[in-house]
C-alpha positions, -999 to 999 in steps of 0.1 A, spaced: -598 -22 493 -574 0 514 -552 6 484 -582 18 463 -592 42 491 -557 55 495 -553 60 457 -587 78 456 -576 102 484 -543 108 467 -560 115 434 -585 139 450 -557 157 468 -537 162 436 -568 174 418 -576 198 445 -540 211 446 -540 216 408 -574 235 409 -561 255 439 -532 266 418 -548 296 404 -537 321 430 -517 342 405 -545 342 380 -570 352 406 -548 380 417 -543 392 381 -580 389 372 -589 409 403 -567 438 393 -583 467 375 -555 473 350 -562 506 332 -542 527 309 -529 525 274 -492 521 281 -474 489 272 -473 473 307 -510 478 312 -518 463 278 -494 435 286 -511 426 319 -545 426 303 -533 403 274 -515 379 298 -546 377 319 -567 367 288 -542 341 278 -537 327 313 -575 324 317 -576 305 283 -549 281 296 -568 276 329 -599 268 309 -578 241 292 -567 228 326 -531 237 319 -523 248 354 -486 252 350 -487 275 319 -516 296 332 -496 302 364 -465 312 344 -485 335 322 -504 350 352 -472 357 369 -459 376 338 -492 396 338 -488 405 375 -451 416 369 -463 437 340 -491 453 361 -464 461 387 -444 479 361 -416 453 358 -398 448 325 -413 414 313 -395 400 282 -411 376 257 -404 340 265 -370 327 253 -377 296 231 -344 280 242 -362 275 277 -390 255 260 -388 220 245 -385 232 209 -363 218 182 -354 222 146 -375 246 125 -397 255 154 -368 266 175 -352 285 146 -383 303 136 -393 314 172 -358 325 180 -357 347 149 -393 360 157 -382 369 192 -352 388 179 -374 407 155 -397 417 183 -369 427 206 -354 448 177 -388 466 174 -387 472 211 -353 488 208 -367 511 181 -394 524 205 -423 500 197 -434 498 234 -438 536 234 -451 543 199 -474 512 196 -479 499 232 -511 479 225 -498 461 194 -465 455 211 -483 438 240 -504 418 217 -473 408 197 -455 397 229 -484 377 243 -493 360 210 -456 352 206 -456 335 241 -488 318 231 -472 305 199 -441 292 218 -462 275 245 -485 259 220 -456 247 198 -441 230 229 -474 211 235 -475 204 198 -511 191 194 -535 221 190 -524 229 155 -552 253 148 -543 273 180 -505 272 171 -514 287 137 -537 313 152 -512 325 178 -485 327 151 -508 346 126 -519 371 154 -483 376 163 -473 383 127 -503 407 122 -493 427 153 -457 428 141 -469 443 108 -490 469 127 -459 478 148 -437 481 118 -462 505 102 -464 525 133 -426 529 134 -422 537 97 -411 572 90 -439 595 80 
């Protein structure tokens, strides 16, 4: 009986700690991020994705994404996730590594300045794609994140094309 009570208290404590781990998301959601520049758009998009992860009870990833949003809102340089830091292998690692390189190349060509909203969407959808690939079970969401990333990349390329 004592063990069951102790286990119950421990379980409730862990659940409360996990639910209370939305401090960064709460801070980001409480910001009124305005503007059309890249970092403003990045912060808004990370807020949306972090909230989605929180709704899925993915406390660790929502916290990571919210932290990136807060950094963007503060004007910091926030790079897209590096897939080597995630548990990806084989084709998934190769494809996301190449996609990240393509995005960074567009950034070097001025995408953040010339197409700030699409650049922010591309980065956050890329991060979504990588995070969902690592989890590996929401195949529809993986496909959606990848498709949204690719669509944003096409819009950026069009914006950077010579007139």
